Backbone bond lengths (Angstrom), bond angles and torsions (degrees), N, CA, C in turn:
res aa  C-N    CA-C-N  psi(-1)  N-CA   C-N-CA  omega(-1)  CA-C   N-CA-C  phi
1 M - - - 1.467 - - 1.522 111.29 -
2 G 1.324 116.39 -40.71 1.462 121.48 -178.88 1.537 111.17 -62.13
3 L 1.341 116.14 -47.04 1.464 119.63 178.67 1.519 111.74 -63.15
4 F 1.331 115.96 -40.46 1.462 119.55 178.60 1.529 110.99 -60.68
5 M 1.332 117.26 -42.34 1.456 120.26 -179.28 1.526 111.83 -68.31
6 I 1.325 116.08 -34.69 1.477 119.74 176.61 1.531 109.00 -63.19
7 L 1.324 116.10 -49.44 1.469 120.20 -179.34 1.522 111.80 -64.60
8 A 1.324 116.65 -39.62 1.470 120.40 177.79 1.508 111.51 -63.53
9 S 1.324 116.46 -41.19 1.458 121.41 178.86 1.524 111.23 -63.74
10 L 1.338 116.95 -44.57 1.447 121.14 179.32 1.527 111.10 -63.98
11 A 1.319 116.18 -39.22 1.472 120.40 179.40 1.526 109.91 -64.78
12 L 1.324 116.70 -42.69 1.475 120.46 179.29 1.517 111.32 -66.48
13 S 1.342 116.05 -40.15 1.475 119.97 177.99 1.535 110.56 -61.98
14 F 1.312 114.86 -43.10 1.489 118.86 178.32 1.509 111.07 -60.98
15 M 1.332 117.50 -43.96 1.452 120.32 -176.88 1.526 111.17 -70.14
16 L 1.322 117.79 -36.83 1.463 120.26 175.73 1.524 110.50 -62.25
17 G 1.338 114.78 -45.82 1.455 118.82 177.65 1.511 113.16 -64.28
18 S 1.324 116.64 -26.70 1.465 121.82 -175.68 1.533 113.90 -73.78
19 I 1.319 117.53 -16.34 1.465 119.64 -179.29 1.541 108.73 -56.92
20 P 1.326 118.69 115.09 1.476 121.29 -175.02 1.525 111.88 -80.94
21 S 1.309 116.68 76.39 1.446 123.23 -170.97 1.523 113.92 -52.38
22 G 1.335 114.94 -54.50 1.476 119.07 -177.48 1.511 112.20 -59.47
23 Y 1.321 116.57 -43.52 1.449 120.80 179.57 1.529 111.19 -61.86
24 L 1.335 116.31 -46.47 1.471 120.85 -176.84 1.538 111.55 -66.52
25 I 1.339 116.57 -43.08 1.464 120.99 -177.83 1.540 110.87 -63.89
26 V 1.325 116.02 -48.48 1.470 119.71 -178.15 1.532 111.65 -68.32
27 K 1.325 115.36 -38.34 1.469 118.98 179.37 1.518 110.59 -65.38
28 K 1.336 116.72 -41.97 1.465 122.33 -177.07 1.532 112.16 -66.79
29 F 1.336 115.67 -47.26 1.456 119.30 -169.54 1.527 114.34 -99.53
30 K 1.348 116.72 -19.51 1.463 118.92 179.90 1.520 113.47 -117.70
31 G 1.338 116.10 -12.82 1.448 120.59 -178.16 1.512 113.24 68.56
32 I 1.322 116.56 24.03 1.463 122.49 -177.20 1.530 109.99 -113.69
33 D 1.331 115.51 138.40 1.488 119.85 170.64 1.521 105.97 -86.87
34 I 1.322 115.89 107.19 1.478 121.22 -174.34 1.524 110.76 -61.95
35 R 1.322 117.40 -19.11 1.471 120.82 179.37 1.514 111.41 -69.42
36 N 1.323 116.91 -15.90 1.461 121.71 178.78 1.517 113.40 -99.42
37 V 1.330 115.92 11.33 1.453 122.32 -177.33 1.530 110.34 -119.02
38 G 1.301 117.51 138.45 1.463 121.52 173.63 1.502 113.69 54.53
39 S 1.339 114.79 -121.85 1.470 120.18 -178.99 1.514 112.98 -78.15
40 G 1.348 116.88 -11.18 1.456 120.29 -177.18 1.503 113.65 83.14
41 N 1.332 116.91 0.09 1.465 121.17 -178.70 1.534 110.08 -79.95
42 I 1.337 115.95 149.77 1.466 119.83 -178.25 1.529 112.46 -92.58
43 G 1.330 117.19 3.24 1.469 120.62 -177.12 1.518 112.54 -79.33
44 S 1.337 114.70 175.12 1.462 121.92 -171.26 1.533 113.15 -64.64
45 T 1.329 117.33 -32.55 1.469 119.26 -179.68 1.513 111.21 -63.65
46 N 1.327 116.89 -45.62 1.452 119.73 179.30 1.528 111.69 -73.62
47 V 1.338 116.03 -31.85 1.468 118.81 175.50 1.518 110.45 -62.22
48 K 1.324 117.24 -36.62 1.464 120.74 177.02 1.523 110.75 -62.02
49 R 1.323 116.06 -41.00 1.459 120.13 179.18 1.542 111.24 -64.87
50 G 1.317 115.59 -40.99 1.459 119.91 -171.26 1.494 115.14 -92.41
51 A 1.353 117.72 -24.31 1.478 119.41 -173.38 1.521 114.04 -133.51
52 G 1.319 117.32 -10.51 1.465 119.76 177.77 1.512 114.71 107.76
53 K 1.338 115.38 170.19 1.464 121.46 -173.01 1.497 112.70 -65.42
54 G 1.338 118.49 -39.68 1.446 121.17 -177.32 1.518 112.06 -61.21
55 F 1.309 116.39 -44.17 1.462 120.68 179.72 1.542 110.60 -70.14
56 S 1.332 115.49 -30.77 1.466 119.43 176.94 1.533 110.54 -65.75
57 I 1.329 116.43 -43.43 1.467 120.83 178.58 1.524 110.25 -63.72
58 A 1.322 116.48 -41.47 1.470 120.86 178.46 1.534 110.86 -61.62
59 T 1.335 115.81 -39.40 1.463 120.77 179.10 1.526 109.96 -66.74
60 Q 1.328 116.17 -43.94 1.465 120.28 178.07 1.526 110.42 -56.99
61 A 1.330 115.41 -48.69 1.457 120.44 -177.78 1.534 110.82 -61.04
62 A 1.329 116.21 -45.15 1.461 119.79 -178.48 1.512 111.75 -64.69
63 D 1.336 117.07 -38.77 1.462 120.30 179.79 1.527 111.65 -68.95
64 V 1.309 117.00 -38.49 1.476 120.39 175.58 1.514 110.72 -63.79
65 I 1.327 115.55 -45.72 1.478 121.12 -177.61 1.513 111.96 -61.39
66 K 1.330 116.86 -43.55 1.472 117.72 -177.93 1.528 111.55 -67.57
67 G 1.334 117.14 -32.83 1.476 118.66 175.47 1.518 111.22 -66.52
68 A 1.320 116.16 -44.14 1.481 120.44 178.19 1.511 111.34 -65.84
69 A 1.343 116.79 -38.23 1.455 120.66 179.43 1.523 112.58 -60.70
70 A 1.343 115.72 -38.63 1.461 120.72 178.25 1.519 111.18 -61.27
71 V 1.323 116.83 -41.78 1.464 121.59 -178.85 1.529 110.34 -72.85
72 L 1.327 117.49 -39.45 1.470 120.53 175.60 1.521 111.51 -60.17
73 M 1.329 114.97 -41.53 1.452 120.11 177.72 1.535 110.06 -63.63
74 A 1.340 117.01 -42.23 1.450 120.90 178.58 1.523 111.93 -64.23
75 M 1.324 116.46 -37.09 1.457 120.81 176.84 1.534 110.89 -61.24
76 A 1.311 116.65 -43.15 1.468 121.15 179.68 1.525 110.51 -65.27
77 I 1.328 117.04 -43.96 1.456 120.86 179.39 1.516 110.35 -62.09
78 Y 1.336 117.12 -42.36 1.464 120.33 -179.15 1.540 109.76 -63.90
79 K 1.321 116.26 -40.58 1.464 120.87 -175.83 1.519 111.17 -65.46
80 F 1.327 116.85 -38.75 1.461 120.32 -171.79 1.530 114.00 -105.67
81 S 1.339 116.76 8.05 1.478 120.01 -179.42 1.519 109.25 -126.08
82 D 1.299 115.22 162.47 1.460 122.66 177.95 1.523 108.68 -94.33
83 I 1.327 116.51 83.25 1.466 121.88 -176.75 1.518 109.18 -106.72
84 N 1.307 115.19 120.85 1.472 121.71 -175.85 1.523 110.48 -90.52
85 L 1.319 115.13 58.25 1.467 121.89 176.48 1.521 108.37 -139.54
86 D 1.315 116.64 150.54 1.459 121.08 172.14 1.530 109.39 -56.16
87 R 1.305 117.63 134.71 1.478 121.39 -174.98 1.521 111.57 -59.51
88 N 1.317 117.19 -47.46 1.467 120.20 -179.25 1.523 111.79 -60.89
89 F 1.333 115.39 -42.75 1.476 119.49 179.31 1.531 110.13 -61.83
90 F 1.342 115.93 -44.49 1.467 120.57 -179.78 1.519 111.50 -61.47
91 L 1.315 116.57 -46.28 1.478 120.32 -178.69 1.535 111.55 -66.24
92 A 1.336 116.29 -44.42 1.468 119.97 -179.40 1.528 111.16 -65.52
93 M 1.313 116.47 -35.29 1.477 120.23 177.19 1.525 109.56 -65.01
94 N 1.314 117.34 -43.53 1.467 120.40 177.59 1.518 110.96 -63.75
95 A 1.330 117.15 -37.63 1.455 120.76 178.19 1.520 110.43 -60.98
96 F 1.321 116.56 -45.48 1.464 120.48 -179.25 1.527 111.24 -66.02
97 V 1.325 116.87 -39.92 1.463 120.16 179.44 1.543 111.17 -64.19
98 A 1.318 116.89 -35.39 1.469 120.04 175.46 1.526 110.54 -62.86
99 I 1.321 116.84 -39.70 1.466 121.26 176.89 1.520 110.40 -63.31
100 L 1.332 115.92 -43.20 1.454 119.78 176.10 1.526 111.58 -57.59
101 G 1.327 115.95 -39.90 1.449 119.89 178.36 1.505 111.75 -61.35
102 H 1.328 116.66 -42.00 1.484 120.63 178.48 1.527 110.57 -64.56
103 D 1.312 115.76 -44.82 1.477 119.61 -175.92 1.517 112.66 -71.09
104 Y 1.320 116.54 -30.36 1.462 121.46 -175.66 1.527 110.75 -130.66
105 T 1.326 114.92 58.48 1.471 119.35 -175.00 1.529 111.83 -69.05
106 P 1.324 117.32 126.61 1.465 120.36 178.68 1.512 112.38 -66.92
107 F 1.351 117.50 -16.18 1.459 120.93 179.93 1.515 113.55 -74.00
108 L 1.342 115.87 -16.08 1.458 121.00 179.41 1.518 110.61 -128.15
109 G 1.316 115.98 41.89 1.464 119.54 177.34 1.527 113.94 67.39
110 F 1.328 116.27 30.63 1.490 123.32 178.91 1.527 111.71 61.48
111 N 1.325 116.24 32.96 1.461 121.40 175.34 1.517 108.65 -131.47
112 G 1.319 115.80 104.59 1.463 120.77 -175.91 1.499 113.28 -116.56
113 G 1.337 115.82 -138.14 1.449 121.65 -176.55 1.520 112.18 -95.86
114 K 1.330 114.46 -161.71 1.464 120.21 -177.76 1.515 112.42 -103.98
115 G 1.325 116.93 -4.66 1.450 120.76 166.58 1.490 118.32 85.20
116 V 1.346 119.13 8.73 1.465 119.58 -175.13 1.527 111.49 -65.42
117 N 1.313 116.92 -55.16 1.475 119.47 -178.34 1.509 113.63 -67.99
118 T 1.317 117.35 -36.65 1.468 120.02 177.31 1.529 110.19 -66.68
119 T 1.310 116.89 -34.12 1.487 120.98 175.98 1.529 110.00 -62.06
120 L 1.332 115.44 -45.09 1.481 119.36 178.81 1.533 110.58 -60.01
121 G 1.325 116.13 -48.03 1.470 119.69 -179.40 1.514 112.78 -64.20
122 A 1.319 116.43 -39.22 1.443 120.90 -176.49 1.534 113.26 -68.14
123 F 1.339 115.93 -34.51 1.468 119.14 -175.77 1.518 114.37 -102.73
124 V 1.342 118.09 -6.21 1.474 117.47 -176.19 1.521 112.63 -65.84
125 L 1.330 117.62 -28.04 1.466 120.57 178.23 1.524 113.18 -83.53
126 I 1.312 115.92 -14.22 1.473 121.02 -176.91 1.531 110.60 -103.96
127 E 1.326 115.74 -44.84 1.452 122.52 -178.53 1.546 110.69 -130.98
128 P 1.333 117.11 66.30 1.471 119.11 -175.36 1.515 114.08 -60.11
129 I 1.316 118.18 -39.67 1.467 121.17 -179.00 1.528 110.04 -62.07
130 S 1.324 116.24 -44.85 1.456 121.04 179.84 1.518 111.60 -64.22
131 V 1.317 116.68 -41.01 1.469 121.35 178.71 1.524 110.93 -62.65
132 F 1.330 116.73 -48.13 1.467 120.08 -178.61 1.531 110.81 -66.52
133 A 1.332 116.76 -34.11 1.482 119.46 175.77 1.507 110.00 -64.55
134 G 1.323 117.85 -42.22 1.455 121.48 178.30 1.513 111.80 -62.93
135 V 1.335 117.11 -42.46 1.471 121.38 178.14 1.526 110.17 -64.20
136 A 1.339 116.92 -41.54 1.465 120.75 179.20 1.534 110.51 -61.46
137 I 1.304 116.91 -41.44 1.466 119.78 178.69 1.526 110.25 -66.49
138 Y 1.335 116.97 -39.48 1.476 121.06 178.06 1.537 110.09 -56.04
139 F 1.333 117.01 -48.70 1.451 119.97 -177.56 1.536 112.20 -74.85
140 A 1.338 117.45 -33.13 1.462 120.42 177.37 1.513 110.61 -62.24
141 L 1.344 115.68 -38.21 1.457 120.61 -178.27 1.531 111.98 -69.33
142 A 1.330 116.79 -16.09 1.468 120.14 178.38 1.529 110.45 -62.88
143 K 1.331 117.34 -22.50 1.467 120.51 177.62 1.513 111.28 -78.77
144 V 1.341 116.18 -14.07 1.459 121.37 -178.47 1.517 112.38 -104.16
145 T 1.345 115.56 -41.31 1.454 120.63 -176.91 1.520 110.49 -145.71
146 K 1.326 115.28 144.12 1.462 121.35 176.34 1.528 110.63 -94.87
147 I 1.313 117.82 0.76 1.456 121.59 -178.33 1.540 108.79 -76.87
148 V 1.314 115.81 110.86 1.459 120.90 -173.61 1.526 112.23 -64.43
149 S 1.335 117.33 -36.14 1.464 120.21 -177.73 1.531 111.78 -61.93
150 I 1.330 116.53 -39.34 1.478 119.58 178.66 1.518 109.83 -63.94
151 R 1.296 116.42 -44.85 1.462 121.01 -178.83 1.525 111.22 -67.15
152 S 1.332 117.42 -37.12 1.465 120.90 179.85 1.520 110.83 -67.53
153 M 1.323 117.76 -45.48 1.461 121.02 -179.78 1.535 109.72 -65.63
154 S 1.332 117.50 -36.20 1.465 121.14 177.49 1.530 110.04 -64.61
155 L 1.324 116.23 -39.75 1.465 121.23 176.68 1.537 110.37 -58.67
156 G 1.328 116.12 -46.52 1.463 120.26 -179.23 1.522 112.47 -61.27
157 M 1.333 116.47 -43.60 1.455 120.15 179.41 1.520 111.17 -68.58
158 A 1.337 116.92 -37.84 1.465 120.04 177.92 1.507 111.79 -63.16
159 L 1.334 116.44 -39.71 1.458 121.10 178.48 1.531 109.70 -56.36
160 F 1.310 117.83 -47.49 1.453 121.00 178.66 1.517 112.36 -66.81
161 L 1.339 117.65 -48.79 1.450 120.48 -173.87 1.518 112.74 -64.81
162 V 1.324 118.14 -39.33 1.464 120.29 177.73 1.528 109.76 -67.02
163 T 1.322 116.51 -39.76 1.473 121.00 177.06 1.524 110.42 -60.16
164 L 1.316 116.82 -42.63 1.475 121.58 179.13 1.518 111.47 -67.64
165 I 1.334 116.09 -48.39 1.464 121.54 -173.95 1.533 111.62 -64.30
166 K 1.330 117.22 -37.29 1.460 118.41 -176.37 1.527 113.02 -85.52
167 G 1.339 115.49 6.13 1.459 119.75 172.55 1.517 114.68 72.30
168 S 1.325 116.46 39.41 1.467 120.42 178.35 1.522 111.20 -67.68
169 P 1.322 117.96 165.10 1.456 121.52 177.71 1.529 112.19 -58.05
170 L 1.333 115.35 155.71 1.451 120.84 -174.21 1.540 113.17 -56.60
171 G 1.320 117.22 -39.67 1.445 120.27 -179.95 1.529 112.01 -58.58
172 S 1.323 116.13 -43.75 1.466 120.58 178.57 1.533 110.49 -63.37
173 V 1.327 116.81 -43.22 1.464 120.81 -178.40 1.548 110.00 -63.10
174 I 1.314 116.66 -47.61 1.455 121.54 -178.38 1.512 111.44 -61.79
175 F 1.316 117.10 -48.42 1.467 118.84 -171.26 1.527 113.73 -83.55
176 T 1.350 117.70 -22.51 1.461 117.57 170.12 1.535 109.55 -73.07
177 L 1.336 116.77 -32.14 1.462 118.81 174.24 1.518 110.86 -64.07
178 F 1.342 115.39 -46.15 1.473 119.48 178.18 1.536 110.38 -59.56
179 A 1.325 116.51 -41.46 1.446 121.35 -178.89 1.543 110.64 -64.30
180 A 1.332 115.89 -42.59 1.466 119.40 179.03 1.514 111.92 -65.03
181 L 1.340 117.00 -42.98 1.468 121.09 178.40 1.522 111.44 -64.22
182 L 1.352 115.38 -40.63 1.453 119.28 177.61 1.518 111.32 -63.58
183 M 1.323 116.21 -38.87 1.466 120.10 178.58 1.523 110.91 -62.56
184 L 1.321 115.76 -42.42 1.468 120.39 177.37 1.523 110.71 -62.08
185 Y 1.329 115.82 -43.59 1.457 120.91 179.19 1.518 112.03 -61.87
186 R 1.349 115.47 -42.00 1.468 119.10 179.98 1.538 112.48 -70.52
187 H 1.313 117.15 -14.97 1.454 121.87 175.51 1.541 111.66 -99.88
188 E 1.301 115.91 21.37 1.475 120.16 -176.73 1.531 111.59 -54.58
189 E 1.344 117.44 -47.25 1.465 120.40 -178.03 1.535 110.10 -66.11
190 N 1.315 117.46 -36.62 1.457 120.28 176.41 1.524 111.42 -62.80
191 I 1.321 115.82 -41.38 1.468 120.33 178.40 1.513 110.12 -62.59
192 R 1.327 116.89 -41.29 1.479 120.10 177.76 1.517 110.60 -61.52
193 R 1.331 116.86 -43.46 1.466 120.60 179.31 1.528 111.00 -67.13
194 L 1.327 117.17 -35.08 1.463 119.72 176.69 1.516 111.01 -62.84
195 I 1.321 115.56 -42.44 1.468 120.69 178.72 1.522 111.34 -61.89
196 R 1.350 115.52 -37.46 1.464 120.99 -178.90 1.542 111.06 -83.67
197 G 1.328 116.77 -6.33 1.446 119.97 -178.13 1.507 113.51 75.16
198 E 1.347 117.36 25.40 1.454 121.25 -175.81 1.529 112.71 -109.01
199 E 1.306 118.05 -6.91 1.453 120.57 -176.41 1.532 111.45 -73.32
200 K 1.345 117.01 137.43 1.458 121.34 -179.87 1.520 110.00 -121.03
């Protein structure tokens, strides 16, 4: 029963994360397939390019909420089930799986966003200090660079490093590291453009 509940929780976290918020919002209210605009990404940055600031904010909020919802769901499952795993490890694993769902949503051919906002939502209930530190660094860097990809990748690395430095439980350290590495991987094209001096 314990293993079944673990797998069920991970499956639900993945599906919650998989909801393609940006795509659905822009398609519903603007009649546009955001994948055909700008970078083709379904995240809030590209939504801002294709549909405007209001829709970008709505996408950000939806992506944060679905990440948090996955962890809240995992908390409830852990409380009412006999799961033979450390609670922090279980919750952090569900958080990461929700991010995977966002990045590789089966609803759009396993091609989703870059996971920044979903990462914030997924870990804010587990590592709030680390999340707020990452957000602070994101906005502080706005005084240095307007390039969103640099600030986003810095946020991801800060999330992991603060979690590590403050001595968080092993589950948090492992899965914030995975989340940061995944964020870097999802920004691969941005990194290439940065190297070529073409990123804006």
